[in-house]
C-alpha positions as CSV (number, residue, x, y, z in Angstrom):
1,M,5.3,-2.2,-16.0
2,A,6.1,-2.0,-12.4
3,G,7.8,-4.9,-10.6
4,G,7.2,-6.1,-7.1
5,V,4.4,-7.9,-5.4
6,L,1.2,-7.0,-3.7
7,N,2.1,-6.2,0.0
8,Y,-1.1,-5.6,1.9
9,P,-3.5,-7.9,3.8
10,C,-6.9,-9.0,2.5
11,I,-6.0,-9.2,-1.2
12,G,-9.2,-9.4,-3.2
13,G,-11.3,-7.9,-0.3
14,T,-12.9,-5.3,-2.4
15,E,-14.8,-8.0,-4.3
16,H,-16.9,-8.8,-1.2
17,G,-16.6,-5.5,0.7
18,S,-14.1,-6.6,3.3
19,A,-11.1,-4.5,4.4
20,P,-8.3,-5.1,6.8
21,A,-8.4,-3.5,10.2
22,G,-6.7,-0.1,10.4
23,Y,-7.2,0.8,6.7
24,A,-9.2,3.8,5.6
25,T,-12.2,2.8,3.5
26,V,-14.1,4.4,0.6
27,L,-17.6,3.3,-0.6
28,E,-19.4,5.4,-3.2
29,E,-22.5,4.2,-5.0
30,V,-24.3,6.3,-7.6
31,H,-27.4,5.5,-9.7
32,L,-26.6,5.9,-13.4
33,G,-29.9,5.1,-15.1
34,S,-31.8,2.0,-16.1
35,G,-31.7,-0.8,-18.6
36,L,-29.4,-3.5,-19.8
37,R,-27.8,-1.3,-22.5
38,V,-26.7,1.3,-19.9
39,Y,-25.3,-1.5,-17.8
40,Q,-23.4,-3.0,-20.8
41,R,-21.9,0.3,-21.8
42,V,-20.6,1.1,-18.3
43,A,-19.3,-2.5,-17.9
44,A,-17.5,-2.3,-21.2
45,G,-15.9,1.0,-20.2
46,I,-14.8,-0.3,-16.8
47,L,-13.3,-3.5,-18.3
48,S,-11.3,-1.5,-21.0
49,W,-9.6,1.0,-18.6
50,E,-11.9,3.7,-20.1
51,L,-13.1,4.7,-16.6
52,Q,-9.6,5.6,-15.6
53,R,-9.0,7.6,-18.8
54,R,-12.3,9.5,-18.3
55,A,-11.1,10.3,-14.8
56,G,-8.2,12.2,-16.4
57,L,-5.6,9.6,-15.7
58,R,-2.9,8.5,-18.2
59,V,-3.2,4.7,-18.4
60,R,-0.4,2.3,-19.3
61,A,-1.5,-1.3,-19.1
62,D,0.1,-4.6,-20.2
63,S,-3.3,-5.7,-21.5
64,P,-5.9,-3.6,-23.5
65,R,-8.6,-5.3,-21.5
66,V,-8.8,-5.9,-17.7
67,V,-7.8,-9.5,-16.9
68,P,-6.6,-11.1,-13.7
69,G,-3.0,-10.4,-13.1
70,A,-2.8,-7.5,-15.6
71,R,-0.5,-4.7,-14.5
72,V,-1.4,-1.1,-15.0
73,A,0.2,2.3,-14.1
74,S,-2.2,5.2,-14.0
75,G,-0.9,8.6,-13.4
76,F,-1.7,12.3,-13.3
77,G,0.3,15.4,-13.4
78,V,2.9,16.6,-16.0
79,G,6.6,16.1,-16.5
80,P,8.6,15.7,-13.3
81,L,5.4,16.3,-11.3
82,R,3.7,13.2,-12.8
83,L,2.7,10.7,-10.2
84,D,2.3,7.1,-11.4
85,A,0.4,4.6,-9.4
86,P,1.3,1.0,-10.3
87,C,-1.3,-1.7,-9.7
88,E,-2.2,-5.4,-10.4
89,V,-5.6,-6.7,-11.1
90,V,-6.7,-9.1,-8.4
91,W,-10.2,-10.0,-9.4
92,V,-12.5,-9.5,-12.5
93,R,-16.2,-10.1,-12.9
94,E,-17.4,-10.2,-16.6
95,P,-20.9,-9.2,-17.6
96,L,-23.4,-11.9,-18.6
97,P,-25.0,-11.5,-22.0
98,A,-28.5,-11.2,-20.4
99,G,-30.4,-11.4,-17.2
100,M,-30.7,-9.4,-14.0
101,P,-29.5,-8.9,-11.4
102,Q,-25.8,-9.1,-12.1
103,S,-22.6,-7.1,-11.8
104,A,-19.3,-6.6,-13.6
105,G,-16.1,-4.9,-12.7
106,F,-12.7,-5.5,-11.2
107,G,-10.4,-4.7,-8.3
108,Y,-6.7,-3.9,-8.3
109,G,-4.1,-3.7,-5.7
110,A,-1.3,-1.2,-5.2
111,L,2.2,-2.4,-6.1
112,P,5.5,-0.9,-4.6
113,G,5.8,2.7,-5.9
114,H,2.1,3.5,-5.5
115,P,1.4,6.3,-3.1
116,A,-0.9,4.0,-1.1
117,R,-1.0,0.4,0.1
118,G,-4.4,-1.3,-0.5
119,E,-7.0,-2.0,-3.1
120,E,-9.6,-0.3,-5.2
121,S,-12.5,-1.7,-7.2
122,F,-14.8,-0.4,-9.9
123,E,-18.1,-2.2,-10.3
124,V,-21.4,-1.7,-12.2
125,E,-24.6,-3.5,-11.1
126,I,-28.0,-3.9,-12.6
127,N,-30.6,-4.9,-10.1
128,G,-33.9,-6.8,-10.5
129,N,-35.7,-3.6,-11.3
130,A,-33.2,-2.8,-14.2
131,E,-31.7,0.1,-12.2
132,V,-27.9,0.6,-12.9
133,L,-25.5,1.6,-10.1
134,V,-21.8,2.2,-10.1
135,R,-19.8,1.3,-7.0
136,I,-16.3,2.5,-6.2
137,R,-14.8,0.8,-3.2
138,A,-11.3,1.1,-1.7
139,F,-9.2,0.5,1.4
140,S,-5.9,2.0,1.8
141,K,-3.0,3.3,4.0
142,P,-0.3,5.7,2.9
143,G,2.5,3.9,1.0
144,N,5.3,5.5,2.9
145,W,6.1,8.3,5.4
146,F,6.0,11.0,2.8
147,Y,2.4,10.2,1.8
148,A,1.5,9.7,5.5
149,A,2.8,13.2,6.3
150,G,0.5,14.7,3.6
151,G,-2.6,12.9,5.0
152,L,-5.2,15.6,4.4
153,V,-3.9,16.2,0.9
154,T,-3.8,12.5,0.1
155,R,-7.4,12.0,1.3
156,A,-8.5,15.0,-0.7
157,A,-6.8,13.6,-3.8
158,Q,-8.5,10.3,-3.3
159,R,-11.9,12.0,-3.0
160,H,-11.3,14.0,-6.1
161,V,-10.2,11.0,-8.2
162,T,-13.2,9.0,-6.9
163,S,-15.6,11.8,-8.0
164,R,-13.9,11.8,-11.4
165,Y,-14.5,8.0,-11.7
166,I,-18.2,8.7,-10.9
167,E,-18.4,11.4,-13.6
168,G,-16.7,9.0,-16.1
169,A,-19.3,6.3,-15.3
170,R,-22.1,8.9,-15.9
171,Q,-20.6,9.7,-19.3
172,L,-20.4,6.1,-20.2
173,A,-24.0,5.6,-19.1
174,V,-25.5,8.2,-21.4
175,E,-23.3,7.7,-24.5
176,G,-25.3,6.7,-27.6
177,Q,-28.6,7.9,-26.1
178,L,-30.7,10.4,-28.1
179,P,-31.2,13.8,-26.5
């Protein structure tokens, strides 16, 4: 796994929706369905790196399950054009066995070698009406001059990956349901 330490302000900020000044932010929330079983399926997928895999990323993690301090490198592309993004998990919220409302998920921060500096989180929530939502939240700046120079491409790539995370959450939500 990647070395180095987290090097951005407001570590853990995605857990409560805060971001440091000067960082671009992303917030996407999508309704996935209703019921505790939907919530539990999506939570299990988020906390096992499955959401990243369903987004089309190759995941190499030092833990099969998301835990605080775990390091993961997710990447896309092929061969010499593969871009790996090393991160460290900074917070985790486990699902409760029953009850509503509640949420589960995690946030991870970019380590040196990542194309961005900042944090991203993946969270599923079930509200008091049993409605299930997925929330993707991020704040970031380009990791170096090269990524800063490709600003439009970098932002487009982030929007694309975020949409893939949403699609992966939708897949998790409907698995096991009868047609």
